[in-house]
Residue frames as qw, qx, qy, qz and C-alpha x, y, z in Angstrom:
[[0.599, 0.193, 0.101, 0.771, -1.67, -91.57, 20.88],
 [0.030, 0.490, 0.122, 0.863, -3.56, -88.26, 20.92],
 [0.070, -0.222, -0.713, 0.662, -4.77, -86.84, 24.15],
 [0.038, -0.660, -0.687, -0.302, -8.50, -86.31, 24.22],
 [0.005, -0.250, 0.124, -0.960, -9.58, -82.63, 24.67],
 [0.140, -0.553, -0.773, 0.277, -12.16, -82.12, 27.30],
 [0.058, 0.624, 0.334, 0.704, -14.51, -79.23, 26.29],
 [0.477, -0.806, -0.345, 0.058, -15.18, -78.44, 29.86],
 [0.590, -0.336, -0.015, 0.734, -11.62, -77.12, 30.25],
 [0.240, 0.166, 0.307, 0.906, -12.44, -74.37, 27.65],
 [0.153, -0.751, -0.641, -0.056, -15.84, -73.39, 29.15],
 [0.318, -0.719, -0.194, 0.586, -14.43, -70.40, 30.93],
 [0.243, -0.247, 0.408, 0.845, -12.77, -69.09, 27.74],
 [0.028, 0.432, 0.732, 0.526, -15.81, -69.66, 25.70],
 [0.200, -0.805, -0.534, 0.164, -17.98, -67.78, 28.26],
 [0.273, -0.640, 0.030, 0.718, -15.53, -64.79, 28.31],
 [0.196, -0.002, 0.607, 0.770, -15.43, -64.72, 24.49],
 [0.071, -0.592, -0.741, -0.310, -19.22, -64.77, 24.23],
 [0.252, -0.792, -0.405, 0.380, -19.54, -62.13, 26.92],
 [0.264, -0.420, 0.244, 0.833, -17.09, -59.85, 25.10],
 [0.085, 0.204, 0.702, 0.677, -18.97, -60.29, 21.84],
 [0.188, -0.708, -0.679, -0.042, -22.30, -59.66, 23.52],
 [0.304, -0.705, -0.202, 0.608, -20.87, -56.57, 25.25],
 [0.230, -0.188, 0.435, 0.850, -19.53, -55.21, 21.94],
 [0.029, -0.444, -0.752, -0.486, -22.89, -55.80, 20.21],
 [0.252, -0.780, -0.551, 0.155, -24.77, -54.14, 23.10],
 [0.313, -0.528, 0.017, 0.789, -22.42, -51.15, 23.15],
 [0.092, 0.065, 0.569, 0.815, -23.06, -50.55, 19.45],
 [0.173, -0.630, -0.722, -0.230, -26.88, -50.88, 20.09],
 [0.322, -0.705, -0.378, 0.506, -26.60, -48.25, 23.04],
 [0.198, -0.368, 0.213, 0.883, -24.77, -45.70, 20.89],
 [0.025, 0.188, 0.701, 0.688, -26.96, -46.21, 17.81],
 [0.320, -0.603, -0.650, -0.333, -30.29, -46.05, 19.61],
 [0.317, -0.189, -0.496, 0.786, -29.42, -43.63, 22.42],
 [0.224, -0.208, -0.133, -0.943, -32.12, -41.10, 21.31],
 [0.696, -0.340, -0.369, -0.515, -34.81, -43.50, 22.29],
 [0.733, -0.189, -0.613, 0.226, -33.06, -45.58, 24.97],
 [0.222, 0.145, -0.425, 0.865, -32.02, -42.64, 27.17],
 [0.449, -0.284, 0.065, -0.844, -35.52, -41.36, 27.74],
 [0.818, -0.205, -0.462, -0.276, -36.66, -44.96, 28.24],
 [0.612, -0.007, -0.608, 0.506, -34.01, -45.69, 30.87],
 [0.069, -0.177, 0.334, -0.923, -34.82, -42.40, 32.65],
 [0.665, -0.250, -0.206, -0.673, -38.50, -43.51, 32.57],
 [0.783, -0.071, -0.614, 0.071, -37.59, -46.91, 34.01],
 [0.413, 0.025, -0.542, 0.732, -35.66, -45.37, 36.87],
 [0.303, -0.213, 0.120, -0.921, -38.40, -42.82, 37.57],
 [0.755, -0.242, -0.403, -0.458, -40.97, -45.56, 37.59],
 [0.685, -0.091, -0.640, 0.336, -38.90, -47.39, 40.26],
 [0.133, 0.078, -0.411, 0.899, -38.69, -44.35, 42.41],
 [0.467, -0.181, -0.052, -0.864, -42.34, -43.36, 42.01],
 [0.765, -0.182, -0.585, -0.199, -43.44, -47.00, 42.73],
 [0.532, -0.106, -0.620, 0.567, -41.32, -47.16, 45.93],
 [0.058, -0.079, 0.252, -0.963, -42.61, -43.70, 47.04],
 [0.605, -0.196, -0.274, -0.722, -46.26, -44.66, 46.30],
 [0.732, -0.184, -0.654, 0.047, -45.94, -47.96, 48.19],
 [0.343, -0.018, -0.548, 0.763, -44.41, -46.14, 51.13],
 [0.274, -0.140, 0.064, -0.949, -47.19, -43.65, 51.21],
 [0.707, -0.198, -0.494, -0.466, -49.71, -46.39, 51.00],
 [0.672, -0.149, -0.651, 0.319, -48.05, -48.38, 53.91],
 [0.317, -0.102, -0.475, 0.815, -47.49, -45.46, 56.20],
 [0.206, 0.179, 0.156, -0.949, -50.35, -43.00, 55.40],
 [0.436, 0.390, 0.793, -0.170, -52.97, -45.35, 53.80],
 [0.296, 0.603, -0.191, -0.716, -52.75, -43.18, 50.65],
 [0.877, 0.336, 0.327, -0.107, -54.16, -45.08, 47.68],
 [0.693, -0.115, 0.449, 0.553, -51.41, -46.32, 45.26],
 [0.432, 0.616, 0.429, 0.500, -52.62, -44.25, 42.28],
 [0.120, -0.984, -0.057, -0.116, -52.72, -41.01, 44.28],
 [0.627, -0.610, 0.295, 0.385, -49.14, -41.77, 45.54],
 [0.609, 0.198, 0.450, 0.623, -47.90, -42.13, 42.02],
 [0.169, 0.864, 0.310, 0.360, -49.71, -38.81, 41.07],
 [0.406, -0.904, 0.066, 0.114, -48.03, -37.08, 44.06],
 [0.700, -0.310, 0.392, 0.511, -44.66, -38.35, 42.94],
 [0.488, 0.451, 0.448, 0.598, -45.08, -37.20, 39.38],
 [0.098, -0.965, -0.183, -0.160, -46.23, -33.78, 40.70],
 [0.566, -0.753, 0.180, 0.281, -43.03, -33.57, 42.74],
 [0.645, -0.012, 0.460, 0.609, -40.81, -34.46, 39.81],
 [0.317, 0.690, 0.428, 0.491, -42.52, -32.00, 37.56],
 [0.265, -0.960, -0.080, -0.033, -42.35, -29.20, 40.20],
 [0.630, -0.557, 0.287, 0.460, -38.67, -29.94, 40.77],
 [0.564, 0.226, 0.475, 0.636, -37.99, -29.73, 37.04],
 [0.092, 0.883, 0.319, 0.332, -40.02, -26.47, 36.68],
 [0.453, -0.873, 0.043, 0.176, -38.17, -25.00, 39.57],
 [0.668, -0.295, 0.367, 0.576, -34.74, -25.94, 38.08],
 [0.433, 0.515, 0.443, 0.593, -35.62, -24.43, 34.67],
 [0.120, -0.951, -0.216, -0.188, -36.85, -21.21, 36.43],
 [0.560, -0.740, 0.168, 0.333, -33.60, -20.95, 38.43],
 [0.663, -0.018, 0.423, 0.617, -31.38, -21.57, 35.49],
 [0.324, 0.688, 0.426, 0.490, -33.11, -19.08, 33.19],
 [0.236, -0.960, -0.125, -0.083, -33.24, -16.33, 35.82],
 [0.656, -0.583, 0.213, 0.431, -29.72, -16.75, 36.74],
 [0.605, 0.180, 0.461, 0.624, -28.43, -16.65, 33.19],
 [0.128, 0.826, 0.398, 0.378, -30.53, -13.59, 32.40],
 [0.396, -0.912, 0.021, 0.103, -29.17, -11.67, 35.45],
 [0.700, -0.309, 0.347, 0.542, -25.62, -12.71, 34.62],
 [0.498, 0.372, 0.479, 0.620, -25.78, -11.71, 30.98],
 [0.020, -0.935, -0.286, -0.209, -27.50, -8.32, 31.82],
 [0.428, -0.869, 0.159, 0.190, -24.44, -7.40, 33.97],
 [0.857, 0.285, 0.093, 0.419, -21.95, -8.03, 31.18],
 [0.290, 0.779, -0.133, 0.540, -20.60, -4.49, 31.07],
 [0.540, -0.774, 0.205, -0.258, -20.16, -4.46, 34.83],
 [0.926, -0.214, 0.261, 0.169, -18.25, -7.69, 34.83],
 [0.689, 0.578, 0.023, 0.436, -16.10, -6.43, 31.90],
 [0.003, -0.873, 0.203, -0.444, -15.05, -3.37, 34.00],
 [0.711, -0.602, 0.343, -0.116, -14.26, -5.57, 37.06],
 [0.928, 0.100, 0.161, 0.321, -12.14, -7.84, 34.79],
 [0.463, 0.733, -0.112, 0.485, -10.15, -4.82, 33.62],
 [0.340, -0.806, 0.300, -0.381, -9.63, -3.76, 37.19],
 [0.909, -0.315, 0.272, 0.014, -8.54, -7.25, 38.19],
 [0.841, 0.379, 0.025, 0.386, -6.06, -7.41, 35.32],
 [0.151, 0.828, -0.226, 0.491, -4.53, -4.04, 36.28],
 [0.643, -0.654, 0.330, -0.223, -4.20, -5.27, 39.96],
 [0.963, -0.016, 0.207, 0.169, -2.57, -8.49, 38.78],
 [0.633, 0.606, -0.093, 0.472, -0.04, -6.61, 36.56],
 [0.158, -0.842, 0.249, -0.451, 0.78, -4.19, 39.37],
 [0.783, -0.514, 0.323, -0.137, 1.41, -7.00, 41.82],
 [0.933, 0.191, 0.129, 0.276, 3.45, -8.95, 39.39],
 [0.404, 0.761, -0.148, 0.486, 5.57, -5.84, 38.70],
 [0.407, -0.792, 0.313, -0.330, 6.20, -5.28, 42.41],
 [0.861, -0.333, 0.383, 0.013, 7.44, -8.89, 42.96],
 [0.191, -0.591, 0.652, 0.435, 9.74, -8.70, 39.89],
 [0.556, 0.262, 0.763, 0.202, 7.76, -10.78, 37.32],
 [0.113, 0.343, -0.357, -0.861, 7.47, -9.57, 33.80],
 [0.422, 0.408, 0.805, -0.088, 4.07, -10.17, 32.28],
 [0.111, 0.122, 0.541, 0.825, 2.98, -9.27, 28.80],
 [0.239, 0.339, 0.520, -0.747, -0.03, -7.08, 29.51],
 [0.487, 0.331, -0.319, -0.743, -1.37, -7.06, 26.05],
 [0.381, 0.111, -0.899, -0.186, -1.20, -10.80, 25.72],
 [0.025, -0.215, -0.846, 0.488, -2.85, -11.30, 29.16],
 [0.351, 0.343, 0.218, -0.844, -5.66, -8.85, 28.30],
 [0.513, 0.261, -0.540, -0.615, -6.33, -10.32, 24.92],
 [0.286, 0.026, -0.957, 0.036, -6.34, -13.90, 26.30],
 [0.054, 0.300, 0.770, -0.560, -8.84, -13.05, 29.10],
 [0.405, 0.355, -0.032, -0.842, -11.03, -10.95, 26.74],
 [0.488, 0.199, -0.702, -0.479, -11.34, -14.01, 24.51],
 [0.033, 0.040, 0.946, -0.319, -12.50, -16.28, 27.33],
 [0.368, -0.305, -0.580, -0.659, -16.04, -17.24, 26.45],
 [0.016, 0.051, 0.787, -0.615, -17.39, -16.86, 29.93],
 [0.478, 0.221, 0.213, -0.823, -20.80, -15.71, 28.89],
 [0.676, 0.217, -0.564, -0.421, -21.12, -18.28, 26.15],
 [0.281, 0.103, -0.915, 0.270, -20.05, -20.89, 28.79],
 [0.295, 0.108, 0.592, -0.742, -22.90, -19.75, 31.08],
 [0.690, 0.253, -0.103, -0.670, -25.42, -20.09, 28.23],
 [0.552, 0.269, -0.777, -0.141, -23.85, -23.48, 27.31],
 [0.066, 0.064, -0.878, 0.469, -24.19, -24.74, 30.82],
 [0.486, 0.232, 0.329, -0.776, -27.81, -23.66, 30.88],
 [0.666, 0.331, -0.426, -0.515, -28.41, -25.29, 27.48],
 [0.317, 0.204, -0.921, 0.094, -26.92, -28.57, 28.88],
 [0.191, 0.141, 0.762, -0.603, -29.35, -28.51, 31.78],
 [0.596, 0.330, 0.036, -0.731, -32.24, -27.59, 29.49],
 [0.534, 0.288, -0.709, -0.359, -31.43, -30.62, 27.18],
 [0.064, 0.033, -0.943, 0.324, -31.69, -32.97, 30.21],
 [0.336, 0.376, 0.675, -0.538, -35.41, -31.99, 30.44],
 [0.334, 0.360, -0.339, -0.803, -36.14, -31.38, 26.77],
 [0.417, -0.012, -0.839, -0.348, -37.38, -35.03, 26.18],
 [0.283, -0.018, 0.687, -0.669, -39.79, -34.80, 29.18],
 [0.709, 0.197, -0.036, -0.677, -42.70, -35.63, 26.88],
 [0.694, 0.264, -0.652, -0.152, -41.13, -38.78, 25.58],
 [0.152, 0.176, -0.842, 0.486, -40.11, -39.79, 29.18],
 [0.482, 0.057, 0.420, -0.767, -43.67, -39.14, 30.34],
 [0.765, 0.246, -0.322, -0.501, -45.02, -41.31, 27.51],
 [0.503, 0.248, -0.809, 0.173, -42.70, -44.18, 28.47],
 [0.104, -0.129, 0.720, -0.674, -43.65, -43.75, 32.12],
 [0.687, 0.075, 0.112, -0.714, -47.38, -44.08, 31.34],
 [0.809, 0.226, -0.499, -0.214, -46.82, -47.37, 29.40],
 [0.352, 0.267, -0.813, 0.378, -44.56, -48.69, 32.21],
 [0.309, -0.047, 0.615, -0.724, -47.19, -48.12, 34.90],
 [0.785, 0.162, -0.103, -0.590, -49.83, -49.67, 32.65],
 [0.699, 0.255, -0.668, -0.001, -47.63, -52.75, 32.31],
 [0.025, -0.270, 0.763, -0.587, -47.15, -52.90, 36.15],
 [0.621, -0.016, 0.301, -0.723, -50.87, -53.44, 36.57],
 [0.902, 0.252, -0.112, -0.332, -51.00, -56.52, 34.29],
 [0.676, 0.440, -0.564, 0.177, -47.46, -58.07, 34.63],
 [0.861, -0.496, -0.077, 0.083, -46.26, -60.40, 37.40],
 [0.018, 0.867, -0.479, 0.139, -42.85, -59.38, 38.95],
 [0.912, 0.066, -0.360, 0.185, -40.20, -62.04, 39.04],
 [0.707, -0.605, -0.125, 0.343, -37.64, -62.20, 41.84],
 [0.583, 0.010, 0.136, 0.801, -34.83, -60.56, 39.91],
 [0.063, 0.624, 0.291, 0.722, -36.95, -57.63, 38.75],
 [0.511, -0.808, -0.250, -0.153, -38.16, -57.11, 42.35],
 [0.711, -0.461, -0.027, 0.531, -34.61, -57.23, 43.77],
 [0.428, 0.263, 0.216, 0.837, -33.30, -54.86, 41.13],
 [0.145, -0.733, -0.333, -0.575, -36.14, -52.41, 41.67],
 [0.628, -0.740, -0.230, 0.069, -35.79, -52.48, 45.46],
 [0.718, -0.306, 0.035, 0.624, -32.06, -51.87, 45.40],
 [0.363, 0.278, 0.289, 0.841, -31.94, -49.27, 42.64],
 [0.191, -0.777, -0.375, -0.468, -34.92, -47.35, 43.88],
 [0.627, -0.710, -0.177, 0.269, -33.46, -47.06, 47.37],
 [0.602, -0.128, 0.148, 0.774, -30.17, -45.87, 45.94],
 [0.196, 0.480, 0.357, 0.777, -31.81, -43.28, 43.76],
 [0.377, -0.819, -0.383, -0.200, -34.04, -42.08, 46.48],
 [0.654, -0.574, -0.036, 0.491, -31.00, -41.56, 48.79],
 [0.502, 0.060, 0.306, 0.807, -29.12, -39.87, 45.95],
 [0.008, -0.693, -0.420, -0.586, -31.98, -37.56, 45.09],
 [0.484, -0.825, -0.289, 0.043, -32.26, -36.57, 48.80],
 [0.631, -0.471, 0.069, 0.613, -28.55, -35.87, 49.38],
 [0.412, 0.296, 0.391, 0.768, -28.31, -34.11, 46.01],
 [0.137, -0.799, -0.378, -0.446, -31.15, -31.87, 46.83],
 [0.607, -0.737, -0.145, 0.262, -29.54, -31.22, 50.25],
 [0.599, -0.201, 0.226, 0.742, -26.24, -30.36, 48.58],
 [0.204, 0.538, 0.408, 0.709, -28.03, -28.08, 46.01],
 [0.318, -0.875, -0.316, -0.186, -29.94, -26.16, 48.81],
 [0.641, -0.606, 0.021, 0.470, -26.72, -25.77, 50.84],
 [0.534, 0.124, 0.331, 0.768, -24.83, -24.53, 47.76],
 [0.007, -0.723, -0.401, -0.562, -27.64, -21.97, 46.96],
 [0.467, -0.861, -0.198, 0.042, -27.62, -20.69, 50.57],
 [0.645, -0.420, 0.129, 0.625, -23.80, -20.32, 50.71],
 [0.395, 0.260, 0.412, 0.779, -23.59, -18.61, 47.29],
 [0.135, -0.813, -0.417, -0.383, -26.62, -16.34, 48.01],
 [0.535, -0.790, -0.112, 0.278, -25.05, -15.17, 51.35],
 [0.552, -0.269, 0.289, 0.735, -21.77, -14.40, 49.39],
 [0.317, 0.736, 0.102, -0.590, -23.90, -12.52, 46.86],
 [0.333, -0.241, 0.756, 0.509, -22.94, -14.68, 43.95],
 [0.568, 0.381, -0.198, -0.702, -24.49, -14.31, 40.59],
 [0.656, 0.205, -0.654, -0.315, -25.85, -17.56, 38.93],
 [0.299, -0.272, 0.782, -0.474, -26.39, -19.07, 42.50],
 [0.796, 0.170, 0.293, -0.501, -29.58, -20.65, 41.24],
 [0.753, 0.517, -0.381, -0.145, -27.79, -22.28, 38.25],
 [0.262, 0.486, -0.797, 0.244, -24.94, -23.49, 40.30],
 [0.553, -0.125, 0.642, -0.516, -27.38, -25.07, 42.81],
 [0.874, 0.325, 0.058, -0.356, -29.15, -26.92, 39.95],
 [0.561, 0.587, -0.580, 0.066, -25.67, -27.96, 38.55],
 [0.151, -0.440, 0.788, -0.403, -24.70, -29.27, 42.04],
 [0.773, 0.025, 0.412, -0.482, -27.88, -31.34, 42.18],
 [0.857, 0.462, -0.157, -0.167, -27.13, -32.88, 38.76],
 [0.375, 0.631, -0.642, 0.222, -23.31, -33.32, 39.36],
 [0.450, -0.451, 0.640, -0.429, -23.84, -35.03, 42.68],
 [0.945, 0.075, 0.207, -0.243, -25.01, -38.15, 40.86],
 [0.720, 0.543, -0.392, 0.179, -21.60, -38.45, 39.34],
 [0.838, -0.508, -0.060, 0.190, -19.52, -40.31, 41.93],
 [0.711, -0.323, 0.057, 0.622, -16.17, -38.81, 43.18],
 [0.365, 0.187, 0.311, 0.857, -15.81, -36.26, 40.28],
 [0.077, -0.723, -0.521, -0.447, -19.14, -34.53, 40.44],
 [0.403, -0.861, -0.264, 0.162, -18.89, -32.78, 43.82],
 [0.572, -0.298, 0.176, 0.743, -15.34, -31.67, 42.97],
 [0.210, 0.384, 0.485, 0.757, -16.61, -30.01, 39.75],
 [0.220, -0.808, -0.488, -0.246, -19.54, -28.48, 41.57],
 [0.535, -0.687, -0.158, 0.466, -17.27, -26.94, 44.11],
 [0.441, -0.214, 0.314, 0.813, -14.92, -25.34, 41.51],
 [0.261, 0.590, 0.600, 0.472, -17.72, -24.04, 39.13],
 [0.065, -0.938, -0.340, 0.004, -18.62, -20.87, 41.00],
 [0.602, -0.455, 0.060, 0.654, -14.97, -19.74, 41.25],
 [0.344, 0.255, 0.405, 0.808, -14.82, -17.83, 37.85],
 [0.130, -0.769, -0.444, -0.441, -17.99, -15.91, 38.60],
 [0.563, -0.751, -0.198, 0.282, -16.73, -15.02, 42.09],
 [0.575, -0.242, 0.173, 0.763, -13.54, -13.80, 40.66],
 [0.173, 0.510, 0.449, 0.713, -15.42, -11.67, 38.14],
 [0.329, -0.827, -0.368, -0.272, -17.61, -10.14, 40.81],
 [0.541, -0.840, 0.035, 0.020, -15.11, -9.56, 43.66],
 [0.269, 0.747, -0.583, 0.172, -11.60, -10.30, 42.32],
 [0.717, 0.006, -0.657, 0.233, -9.31, -12.73, 44.26],
 [0.259, -0.500, 0.412, -0.717, -10.48, -11.96, 47.85],
 [0.271, -0.125, 0.830, -0.470, -12.02, -13.64, 50.89],
 [0.747, 0.230, 0.082, -0.618, -15.30, -14.35, 48.86],
 [0.691, 0.406, -0.568, -0.188, -13.53, -17.03, 46.80],
 [0.179, 0.309, -0.845, 0.397, -11.65, -18.57, 49.74],
 [0.452, -0.023, 0.558, -0.696, -14.81, -18.69, 51.81],
 [0.797, 0.271, -0.118, -0.526, -16.92, -20.23, 49.09],
 [0.587, 0.361, -0.725, -0.014, -14.32, -22.96, 48.36],
 [0.045, 0.233, -0.828, 0.508, -13.92, -23.76, 52.07],
 [0.544, 0.095, 0.439, -0.709, -17.72, -23.82, 52.81],
 [0.797, 0.307, -0.236, -0.464, -18.65, -25.74, 49.71],
 [0.496, 0.333, -0.797, 0.092, -15.93, -28.34, 50.27],
 [0.145, -0.108, 0.786, -0.591, -16.96, -28.84, 53.89],
 [0.669, 0.160, 0.230, -0.688, -20.61, -29.24, 52.77],
 [0.768, 0.333, -0.452, -0.306, -19.90, -31.74, 50.15],
 [0.289, 0.295, -0.864, 0.289, -17.62, -33.75, 52.57],
 [0.372, -0.016, 0.642, -0.671, -20.37, -33.84, 55.26],
 [0.739, 0.254, 0.103, -0.616, -23.08, -34.73, 52.85],
 [0.753, 0.410, -0.476, -0.195, -21.21, -37.19, 50.68],
 [0.463, 0.318, -0.785, 0.261, -18.84, -38.89, 53.13],
 [0.121, -0.083, 0.746, -0.649, -20.98, -38.80, 56.24],
 [0.592, 0.201, 0.328, -0.709, -24.66, -38.72, 55.50],
 [0.744, 0.365, -0.373, -0.417, -24.67, -40.51, 52.19],
 [0.365, 0.331, -0.862, 0.116, -22.26, -43.23, 53.52],
 [0.280, -0.062, 0.742, -0.606, -24.46, -43.71, 56.58],
 [0.701, 0.279, 0.219, -0.619, -27.62, -44.11, 54.57],
 [0.721, 0.480, -0.407, -0.289, -26.17, -46.20, 51.70],
 [0.834, -0.376, 0.400, 0.056, -23.67, -48.24, 53.65],
 [0.578, -0.182, 0.632, 0.483, -21.79, -50.26, 51.04],
 [0.339, 0.507, -0.268, -0.746, -23.85, -48.71, 48.29],
 [0.835, 0.354, -0.102, -0.409, -24.16, -50.81, 45.25],
 [0.838, -0.293, 0.439, 0.140, -21.33, -53.09, 46.04],
 [0.733, 0.635, -0.001, 0.244, -19.13, -51.92, 43.22],
 [0.710, -0.215, -0.011, 0.671, -15.29, -51.52, 43.42],
 [0.017, -0.848, -0.050, 0.527, -14.22, -47.83, 43.27],
 [0.172, -0.395, 0.630, 0.646, -11.93, -48.48, 40.32],
 [0.203, 0.359, 0.861, 0.298, -14.80, -50.18, 38.51],
 [0.083, 0.833, 0.434, -0.332, -16.99, -47.11, 39.26],
 [0.072, -0.705, 0.285, 0.645, -14.47, -44.85, 37.64],
 [0.184, -0.120, 0.819, 0.530, -14.03, -47.20, 34.63],
 [0.174, 0.569, 0.797, 0.103, -17.87, -47.53, 34.15],
 [0.020, 0.818, 0.218, -0.532, -18.15, -43.74, 34.58],
 [0.075, -0.502, 0.524, 0.684, -15.79, -43.23, 31.61],
 [0.168, 0.157, 0.905, 0.358, -17.48, -45.94, 29.54],
 [0.145, 0.705, 0.690, -0.076, -21.06, -44.65, 30.02],
 [0.017, -0.777, 0.021, 0.629, -19.88, -40.99, 29.51],
 [0.108, -0.307, 0.699, 0.637, -18.36, -42.07, 26.16],
 [0.105, 0.308, 0.900, 0.290, -21.53, -43.85, 25.16],
 [0.072, -0.760, -0.623, -0.169, -24.21, -41.52, 26.37],
 [0.136, 0.620, -0.031, 0.772, -22.43, -38.32, 27.28],
 [0.208, -0.370, 0.430, -0.797, -23.51, -36.37, 30.45],
 [0.799, -0.200, 0.006, -0.567, -26.60, -38.54, 31.00],
 [0.876, 0.128, -0.456, 0.092, -24.51, -41.66, 30.81],
 [0.304, 0.319, -0.597, 0.670, -22.18, -40.36, 33.60],
 [0.416, -0.327, 0.306, -0.792, -25.12, -39.55, 35.70],
 [0.898, -0.073, 0.010, -0.433, -26.63, -43.01, 35.33],
 [0.431, 0.526, -0.729, 0.084, -23.37, -44.87, 35.40],
 [0.112, -0.264, 0.853, -0.436, -23.66, -46.48, 38.80],
 [0.718, 0.142, 0.434, -0.525, -27.34, -47.73, 38.66],
 [0.799, 0.447, -0.259, -0.310, -26.78, -49.12, 35.20],
 [0.389, 0.468, -0.783, 0.130, -23.66, -50.92, 36.16],
 [0.355, -0.166, 0.756, -0.524, -25.25, -52.23, 39.32],
 [0.826, 0.254, 0.125, -0.488, -28.12, -53.66, 37.22],
 [0.662, 0.517, -0.537, -0.080, -25.65, -55.39, 34.98],
 [0.056, 0.377, -0.849, 0.366, -23.85, -56.82, 38.05],
 [0.612, -0.007, 0.548, -0.570, -27.19, -58.18, 39.51],
 [0.842, 0.379, -0.108, -0.368, -28.02, -59.83, 36.24],
 [0.498, 0.536, -0.679, 0.068, -24.57, -61.36, 35.92],
 [0.132, -0.328, 0.822, -0.446, -24.52, -62.79, 39.45],
 [0.767, 0.038, 0.306, -0.563, -27.79, -64.68, 38.87],
 [0.903, 0.362, -0.213, -0.089, -26.12, -67.12, 36.42],
 [0.826, -0.433, 0.260, 0.250, -23.29, -69.43, 37.46],
 [0.762, 0.283, 0.212, 0.542, -21.21, -69.01, 34.26],
 [0.210, 0.716, 0.074, 0.661, -21.29, -65.16, 34.51],
 [0.615, -0.763, -0.185, 0.065, -21.08, -64.95, 38.38],
 [0.697, -0.250, 0.010, 0.672, -17.24, -64.47, 38.26],
 [0.279, 0.441, 0.228, 0.822, -17.69, -61.35, 36.21],
 [0.389, -0.790, -0.275, -0.386, -20.09, -59.95, 38.78],
 [0.739, -0.567, -0.091, 0.353, -17.60, -60.71, 41.49],
 [0.582, 0.114, 0.106, 0.798, -15.01, -58.83, 39.43],
 [0.067, -0.702, -0.227, -0.672, -17.33, -55.63, 39.31],
 [0.625, -0.762, -0.122, -0.113, -17.53, -55.92, 43.18],
 [0.020, -0.828, 0.515, -0.222, -13.77, -55.95, 43.43],
 [0.746, -0.350, 0.558, -0.100, -13.43, -59.63, 44.25],
 [0.261, 0.552, -0.705, -0.362, -11.02, -61.60, 42.15],
 [0.887, -0.001, 0.233, -0.398, -12.83, -64.80, 41.11],
 [0.838, 0.448, -0.311, 0.000, -10.20, -66.28, 38.92],
 [0.615, -0.642, 0.452, 0.075, -7.44, -68.36, 40.45]]
């Protein structure tokens, strides 16, 4: 009389519900424990990169593994120290010239008002002057510097995690999943580090040739922002514009900087990076944007920087199990449900 219910028919629904519940719980843990988890995740990614670098040096140059790791750590610390020096020197130089930039801002306002009057536009000069005077440009410069400093403020905690991770490598056997994740993530990070460093150096050269203040800080910001897919290079290109406007007004300096920086990011991001990474992490572009928003909400700037490798790890874990493989296909842009 009553039709027998087959539990197998409800397996996909059960799996989806369990995955949603697990994801909700995991998100709460990520937010609550981010003070500890962020340095730990950074240490994990650094250990992957340093391990790959050490193995490459051992294979190519017969360098002992421990010395290869030490070389990698010295490179990381040197890059961090150089970034801090660039940022602090750039901000100091910019703030010292506050009076000069204030005079240039007044001159620019007068030029804008005169131009607007000639073409027949009525502009409230007092309102414009007050609005521009209240723009916290120097506070913004300090704030950007403070954001960069905060990224390296937990370096001791990261170093401590890094030591324990390498101690664990010596005694722990690596399974196939961990080896696959490390190989793919470390290659991605090494390519991103190289292209980001190339973009940062190119940005510094262009801005230095144009005589731009804060060129060092903008170069460091370019290196960091290049880890954020799609949005990062665009922000890095636009950031120097207010400083160039303060220094030179709206002239060929701004147009040249935007043109050269856009061309540099296009070549580095769409030609070199695409050539070296190929399909990258096999993530759908819409999924990348969605994950970028999610990780930025959970972990702020650091979450946005690590969004792609973190999502890729989740995808690789999901595709190892048959019940969760459809969700991994969904992250790759393949519709698994029919």
